[in-house]
N, C-alpha and C positions, 0 to 999 in steps of 0.2 A: 651386517645384520646379526644379531645374536639369535641365538636357537629359540629364547623365548620369545622373540617378537617373530621369529619366522612361524612359531607355532600358532600364534593369533590368526584367526582367518580373515582373510581380506573381506570388506562387504560385496555383497554382489552389486552388478551394474546397477540395476535400477534404484537399489538402496543407496548406491553411492550419490546417482544423480540426484534422487529426492534430497539429500543431505546439500547436494551442490546448489539447488534451487530453494532451499529452506522451505518445503513445502507448508510446514506449520504455519508460516508467517501470512497465511492466506487471510488469517484470521483477522489482520489490520482492514483489509480490503473487503471481505464479504459482507460483513453487517451492514454497511452502506449501501452495499447493491441490493440487499434484501429490502432495506428500508425503503428506498426508491421503488423497487419492485412492487411489493406490497401496498405503499401508497397509491401508485398508479392502478393495482387491482382494485382498491377501496374505490378511487372515483371513476372507475371504468363501470364495475358491477357488483362491488362489494363482496366478491368471492375471491379465495385464493386458486389461482389455476396452477396446480401442481407440476405438471409437465414444464410450463414455461418458466417456473421457478428453478427447475432442475436444469433447463437449458441456459439459464442465467448463471447458475452456479458453474457449469460446464466451462461455458463463455470466459468466465473471470478467471478460473483457474488455469484455463490452457492459455490465457494471453498473460497472466503474472508469471505461469512457469516458463513461456517464452522469454519474456521480459528480463526474468532472472537469470537464464541460461545466456543470454545473449550479453548482459551485464558482465557476468562472469569469465565469458570467452574474450570480450573485447579488453577487461581489465586483468588478464591473467599475469602479464609482465608487472603491472605496478601491485599486484597483490604478492608476487614474488618478492618484492624489495620492502613490503611493509613486515615486520614480525607479528603483527596482530592477524593477519591475514594470509602468513607463509604457509599454513596448514590447510588451506583452501584445497579442495578436490583436484581442481585443475594445475596448481602448482604442484602437489605432491605425486600427480600421476594416477591417484584413484579413479579419475574420470578422465579419458583422452579426448582432446579438442574434436576428434571426428565423433565419438559419442555424444558429446555435449552437443553438438550441432544437429546431430539426428535427433536427440530429444527436443532439442528447440523447435526443429522445423515440425516435428510430429505434434508438439504442442500447439503451434500456430495452426496447423491442418485443424486440429480440433477447435480451436477458437472459431475459424472461419466457417468451419461445418456447422457449429451451433450457432451462429450468427445468422447463416443462411436459413437455418429451421426455424429462426424467430421471425424474422419478417425481412422483405427486400431492402427496407431502408436500413437496417442492421448492418445486413452484406454490403451494401453501398459504402458505408461511413465506417466499416471495420478497418480498413487500412489507414484511416485518420488516428485511430486509437493505437496503432503499431507503432507510427513514426516517431512519437516523442519515448516510446520505451526503447529505441534503439539509439536517438539521438543522446539520450540523458547520460549515459556512461562516457561518452564523447565529450559532454559538457565541460567535465571538469579540466578537460584539455584547453580550452577557449574562453571560458567565463568563470568569474570569481562567484557566480550564482547558479550553480548546478542544480542547488534545491528547487528553484522555480521550474526548472524544466520537469523534474521528479513531481513536483505540484501539479503541473499541468497535465503529467500521465495519468496521476491518481484520480483527477477531477473528472476524468472521463468515465470512470466506472459507475457512479450513481446515473450520470447522465446517459450513458448506454443502457443500464438497466432500466430506466424508465420508459426510454425508446423502444427496448424488447417487449414491453407490455402495450404502451399506447401508440406505436408505429407514429408518433408526434412529438414535435419539441415541446418541452415544457420548461418553463422560467423556474419553476419550483424546483426540479431537478437541478437545473443551473446552479442555482443557490445552495443546494446540498453538496454539489461536486466543488463548488469553491470553497466552501467550509471544509470538505474532506482533503483538497489537494493543499490548501494553505496549512491545515494541522499537520499533514504528513510532512510538508517540507519544513515546518517549524521544528518537528522532532528530529528531523535529518540535520538541522543545523545543530542541534545538541551532539546527536550521534558523531559528527563529523569532528567534534572538538578533539576526540581521544586521538586522532590522528595528524594533528597539527604538525608536528615536528617532522615526522615523516613525509607529510605532503609537501614541507617547504624544501625539503631535501632532495625529492624527486620529481619536483614541479608541477605536483596535482594542486587544481585551483580549487578553491571553496572560501567562503565567508570565513571561517577560524583562521584558516591560513594567510588569507590576506589581511582582515581587519583585526584578529585576535579572539580570544576564547569569550572576553566579557562582552564584546559586541554581538558574536554570535548567540550567547546566552540571552541578551536583551532583545536581539531580533526573534529568538524563539518566543519569548514572552510575548513580544506584540504580534507574533502569529497566531499564538494560542487565544489571545484576547480576542482579534478579529473573529478567529474560527468560533467562538462562543457567541458574539454579536451574529454571525450568520446563521448559526444552529438557531437563535431565536428568531430571525428574519424567517427561516423554514418553516418553524412551528407556526408563526402567524400568517404565512401564505397557504399553509395546508389546512388551515383552522384547527389544530391540534388541541387534543384535551389535557387533563390535569396530568396522565400518565407520562407523556412527552415531555412536558414542561419538568416533571418530576426528575425525568432523565437528564434533561438540562442542567438541572442544579447539581447533580451526582457528576456530571462532565465537568462543570465548572470547579468541582471541590477536588477533582483529581487532578486537574490542571494545576491548581493552587499545590497540592501536595508535589506533583512532579517537579515543580518549580521551586520547591523548599528543599527536597533532597538534592538536586543538582543545582551547584553554584559554580561561579568562574574559578575559584580558588579549590574548590573540592568536586570532582569528578568520580569518585570511589562509589557512587550509588548511581553510575549513568544507566548501567545495564538495566538495573531495577526499572527506572523510569522508562527505557526505550521498550524493553518487553514486556513487562507486567504491567505498568499504569497504562500504557497506550492500548496493551490487549485488552485491557479491562476495559477502558473506554468506548471502544467498539460495541463489545457484547452488551454492556449495561445499555448503551442508547438503543441497541436492537430490540432488547426484551422490553424495554420500556415504550418503544414506539408499537412493538406487536400488541402489547397490553392495551396501548392507546386505540389502536385501530381495532382492535377486537371488542372494546367496551362501545366504540362508536358505531359496531355494526358489521365489521367484516367477518364474513362465514369463513371460519378455519375449516 
């Protein structure tokens, strides 16, 4: 190690762990949990219950943090063999396996605690939300369709957020959950395209590795077409107004843009599609949904 490199301070343990779990990517899941929670509040008494909304936030971030940490721990040997992921914290040693497990278990306890404070049903069903989070990283070892497991895991967010408010099953939330799961599974098909060669070398299974990049891109397009239809179904099922429909038009336009910049023979703008466009979709739809609910009478 050079003296210049040695002079650079290493990140603190907490900062390194937050980088490990990519805490900023909560933006992909939280907006849809908020949409479900706020819609449930609208149907309940048309008032925002800030305490419950805070607990939903804590539960979502806790579960996602656990899932990401477990994913990184389980995949650390695969990550070490992939040039794109070889600088991840568990590979370089910036975070030890022991520290990662400690952080993961703390996040899991936080999730379970938030679920317990919400209602007994949330606590009873909480383990069902944890299972696919752990199964997903193993999925790429036994199936060519690990994105389906990821989609199932992500679909539970809106469903759980609605249950957190109503303590009762909701088909509307199920529709929204399916939309989110298929959406995220679809863009993970795109994301996996950048690792095709390495995945084939190390034995990681995925749609692009098994069927090729064009098949994965077309699969993602199909997923996002279905997602758009499910979003529209959710809008109808919840009696949405003009602002949510406007949000769906924005989402559809974002999907079209995403699939014009990522093509089977050109993945140079993949990161823009993955990080920027998909982050925009969640935030834009949440803002439109909040406006819609407010105009229809939700007391902020």
